[in-house]
C-alpha positions as CSV (number, residue, x, y, z in Angstrom):
1,X,-132.3,-0.6,95.4
2,X,-133.5,1.0,98.7
3,X,-134.9,-1.7,100.7
4,X,-137.0,0.7,102.9
5,X,-138.6,2.5,99.8
6,X,-141.0,0.7,97.5
7,X,-141.0,3.1,94.5
8,X,-138.7,5.7,93.0
9,X,-141.5,8.4,93.7
10,X,-141.5,7.7,97.3
11,X,-137.7,7.8,97.8
12,X,-137.4,11.3,96.5
13,X,-140.7,12.8,97.9
14,X,-140.1,15.9,99.9
15,X,-143.8,17.1,100.6
16,X,-143.4,16.4,104.4
17,X,-140.6,19.2,104.5
18,X,-142.9,21.7,103.0
19,X,-145.8,21.3,105.5
20,X,-143.5,22.5,108.3
21,X,-143.2,26.2,109.1
22,X,-140.1,28.1,107.6
23,X,-137.2,28.3,110.1
24,X,-136.8,31.7,111.5
25,X,-133.8,32.7,113.8
26,X,-134.7,33.2,117.4
27,X,-132.9,36.0,119.3
28,X,-130.2,34.7,121.7
29,X,-131.7,34.6,125.2
30,X,-129.3,35.2,128.1
31,X,-130.0,34.3,131.6
32,X,-129.7,37.8,132.6
33,X,-130.9,41.4,131.4
34,X,-127.7,42.7,129.9
35,X,-128.9,46.4,129.9
36,X,-130.4,46.6,133.5
37,X,-131.4,50.0,134.3
38,X,-130.5,49.4,138.1
39,X,-126.8,48.7,137.3
40,X,-125.2,51.5,135.2
41,X,-122.4,50.2,132.8
42,X,-119.3,52.8,132.8
43,X,-118.1,53.0,129.4
44,X,-115.4,55.7,129.4
45,X,-113.0,57.3,132.1
46,X,-115.0,60.8,132.1
47,X,-118.2,58.9,132.8
48,X,-116.6,57.1,135.7
49,X,-115.1,60.3,137.2
50,X,-118.2,62.2,137.0
51,X,-120.2,59.2,138.8
52,X,-117.4,58.9,141.3
53,X,-117.4,62.9,142.1
54,X,-121.3,63.0,142.3
55,X,-121.2,60.3,145.2
56,X,-118.2,61.7,146.9
57,X,-120.4,64.3,149.1
58,X,-123.3,61.9,149.6
59,X,-123.7,59.0,152.1
60,X,-125.0,56.8,149.4
61,X,-123.2,53.5,149.0
62,X,-121.4,52.9,145.8
63,X,-121.0,49.2,144.7
64,X,-118.4,48.8,141.7
65,X,-118.7,45.5,139.9
66,X,-115.4,44.8,137.9
67,X,-116.1,42.3,135.4
68,X,-115.3,41.1,131.7
69,X,-117.3,39.8,128.9
70,X,-115.1,36.5,128.7
71,X,-115.4,36.1,132.3
72,X,-117.7,32.8,133.1
73,X,-118.0,33.5,137.0
74,X,-118.7,37.2,136.2
75,X,-121.6,36.0,134.2
76,X,-122.9,33.8,136.8
77,X,-122.8,36.6,139.4
78,X,-124.7,39.1,137.2
79,X,-128.3,38.0,137.6
80,X,-127.8,37.9,141.5
81,X,-126.4,41.5,141.5
82,X,-129.2,42.4,139.5
83,X,-131.5,41.1,142.2
84,X,-129.6,42.6,145.0
85,X,-129.9,46.2,142.9
86,X,-133.6,45.9,142.8
87,X,-133.7,45.0,146.5
88,X,-131.2,47.5,147.5
89,X,-132.7,50.7,145.5
90,X,-130.9,53.3,147.5
91,X,-127.4,51.8,146.6
92,X,-125.7,52.9,143.3
93,X,-124.7,49.8,141.3
94,X,-122.0,50.4,138.5
95,X,-120.4,47.7,136.2
96,X,-116.8,48.3,134.9
97,X,-115.6,46.1,132.0
98,X,-111.8,45.7,133.0
99,X,-111.0,45.3,129.3
100,X,-112.4,48.8,128.7
101,X,-111.3,50.6,131.9
102,X,-108.2,48.6,132.9
103,X,-106.7,51.6,134.6
104,X,-109.9,51.8,137.0
105,X,-109.3,48.2,137.8
106,X,-105.6,48.7,138.5
107,X,-106.2,51.7,140.7
108,X,-108.1,49.5,142.9
109,X,-105.3,46.9,143.0
110,X,-107.2,44.2,141.8
111,X,-106.2,40.8,140.3
112,X,-109.1,38.7,140.1
113,X,-112.2,38.7,138.8
114,X,-115.3,39.0,139.5
115,X,-114.5,41.8,142.0
116,X,-117.0,43.8,144.0
117,X,-115.9,47.2,145.6
118,X,-117.9,49.1,148.0
119,X,-117.2,52.9,148.5
120,X,-118.9,55.5,150.7
121,X,-117.9,59.1,150.6
122,X,-115.4,58.7,148.1
123,X,-113.4,55.9,150.0
124,X,-113.3,52.3,149.7
125,X,-114.9,50.6,152.7
126,X,-114.9,46.8,151.7
127,X,-114.5,44.6,148.8
128,X,-115.5,41.1,147.7
129,X,-113.5,39.0,145.3
130,X,-115.1,36.0,143.4
131,X,-118.7,34.8,143.4
132,X,-119.7,35.1,147.1
133,X,-123.3,36.3,147.0
134,X,-124.0,35.8,150.6
135,X,-121.0,37.9,151.5
136,X,-122.0,40.8,149.1
137,X,-125.5,40.9,150.4
138,X,-124.2,40.8,154.4
139,X,-122.1,43.8,153.2
140,X,-124.8,45.6,151.3
141,X,-126.9,45.3,154.5
142,X,-124.1,46.4,156.6
143,X,-123.1,49.6,154.9
144,X,-126.8,50.6,154.0
145,X,-127.4,50.6,157.6
146,X,-124.2,52.6,158.6
147,X,-124.0,56.1,158.8
148,X,-120.3,57.2,158.7
């Protein structure tokens, strides 16, 4: 009976479990800040239209990130876009979840995620499809330097 235990008292001894700290659940840690103050998440059509209309008459660059919660490549792109948003503070960054605003995604005739659309003065000037951070940064630099 119990080759590794010499007596029944030792076999059922649980004092070593009591000496540990009680387990407490830890908050889930993501590799990126979900509520980034630099990237505004568009949650409805009214918010989208007002943001777009506000930028139509300015020379500010608008960067639209089309994403989805279930999209793995989108999640890997997110922290890099946050870094770019922190670097290019004069650029307006917005994020649109295609499951929430599918009509906006379809309006831009997109069919792949992630997709980044660059807009100036209310019109699309460029886009990047896929996780191409270097290309996104090149275009950010290009369109923040141009004055059309």
